[in-house]
C-alpha positions, 0 to 999 in steps of 0.5 A: 316722043316728048313735047320738045321733040314734037315741036322740034320736028314740026319746026324742022318740017315747016320752017325754011332753014334761013328762018330757023337760023334767025329764030334759034336765039329766041326759040332755044331758050323757050324750049330749054325753059320748058324742059326744065319746068317739066323736069322739076315736077314730081316724077315718082312712080306709084309703088315707090319706084319699082323696076330696073336700075337704069344708067344713062350716060355716054357709055361709048365715050373715052372721057372720065364721065363716060368711064364713070357710067361704065364703072357704075354699071359693072359695079352693080352687075358684079354684085348681082344687080341687073342694069339697063344701060342707055347710051346718051349718044344713041337713038335709045333716048328717044321714045316713039309714040308707036312704041311701048310706053316707058316703064318706071325704074327703081332708079334712074342714074344719069352720069351726065353733067347738067347741060347734057342731063337737060338735053337727055331729058328733052329727048326722052320726055322728062315727064316719062322718066318715072322713078327716082332720079340721080345725077352724077356730076363732075366739076373741077373748081371750088365752086360749081356754076350757079346754073348747076346749083339750080338745075339740081332740082331736076334730080332727087339727089346729086352724086359727086365723085369726091368731097371736093366736088360735093363741096363745090355744089354747096347750095344745090337744090337737091341733096348732094352725096359723095359716091366715088368711082368703083375699081376692080382690082382683078382688072389690073392683076393681069396687065403686062408692063410695057417694055422700057429702057433701063433706068428710072422711068416716070410717066404723066398722062393728060388730054388737051381737051381736059385743059392743059393748064389744069392737068399741068404737064409743064409742072411735071417737066419742071419737077423732073428737070429739077430732079434729074437734069438731062440724065439719060438714065432718067426718063419722063414720058408725057402721053397726051392726046388731041394735041393736034387740035391745039398746035400752038400749045403742043409746040410750047410743050415740046419746046420746053422739054429737055432731051430725056423727056419724050412727048407722045400725042396719040390715041392709044387703046385703053390696054396700052395706057394701062401697060404704060402705067404698069411699066413706070416707076412713078406716075406724076400728076402735078394737076392744078385740080381734079374732080376725082383723079381716075388715072392716079387711082388706077395707078394705085390699082396697078401697083405704080407709085404716084406723085400727086398734088395734095389738093382736090379730089385725089385726097379722098384716096391719096395721102402720105401712106400710099403716095408722094404728096406734093404741097401746093399754094393757090393761084388764080385760074389761067386757062388759055383754052378757056375751059376754066375761068375765075376762082383759083386752083392749086400751084404745086411746089415743083421743088418739093416734087423734085426732091420726092422724085430723087428720093424715090429713085435713090430708094428702090425698096420704097416702090414695092412698099408704096405699091402694096399700100396703094392696092390695099387702099383701092380695096378698102375705099374703091372696091365695088363693095365699098362703093355700094355702101356709099349709095342711098338706102333707096337705091340699095333697096331698088338694087336688091329688088332688081337682083331678086327679080321683083 
């Protein structure tokens, strides 16, 4: 067990609960500083980091950074590289002094943002995490937090899912590399489109816990209404989740929706989400910012045309050849949920978006052309093979050694 863990256990055993609550504001920063100091010390292994590839993340989670960990593990395995998965939400992070000592890894890849990475290292014992460390971080504004830039010293290299995120990390105390999410086209080949009504069907997806202001479903509704009014043969589904935690925001969203816009707030199985995307004539993502844009990428893989804001992470794989790109100005960040503050993000042109939607509906032949171009783009830029080429040479070498059983 790490020193931090030993201190915590002793503190819990000796100090009454009221005392612990009173002392928490003083002790928590001290313990955090201790973990940071230990994590920034050299952690290489003799023999240059032999051992397995270990991926640490919230592997059982339903959010984007959890998906990134699962996708990376699969990508390695699809190329014949064995991976050890460590779920940051489970007990596997904590080593006991009675158990076997931790062994070096060819690479530790943490799909955890800095606060979660710090917590994970605190549980594991940072001096016992032996071998090269890589932190896969996601951020959605032009500049990352100053603390993130300093905390980059805990890893040997920071991986960012897009050029946009990499630029936000300028000045980090470790090199920054762009490593996109890998996708598997075979996962999408057998998806059956969801049953649908006749007419033109658009779809927008978002999670309230990812910031309604950032995902901007109101923009999708506005553009759709400008394009089609209340035409019953044109329908927009807004699929969201966690709206029950934000009842006022949900009420405002519903009140602004015309009759041909359906809002569904529910947690669906992943397969059902993919079926909904596959059954739509267009996926609308008039986001104000995306670190990567996994949902638009999956729409490409499914052969569903995408209408998206021409800004932030999606521009690494979306352009006018494969999608309907919507120009955007810049506006100060205003997020009533308080997830984002300061800086600026995009304000997509809903008039342009409306014209693009109307043109797509009027030209059915364009949809299969966009579908074919989108799948080619995924194969070219987001396949496991393309993903592997973006990794540092040290990780490629460690992966090859692991694949050969050395």
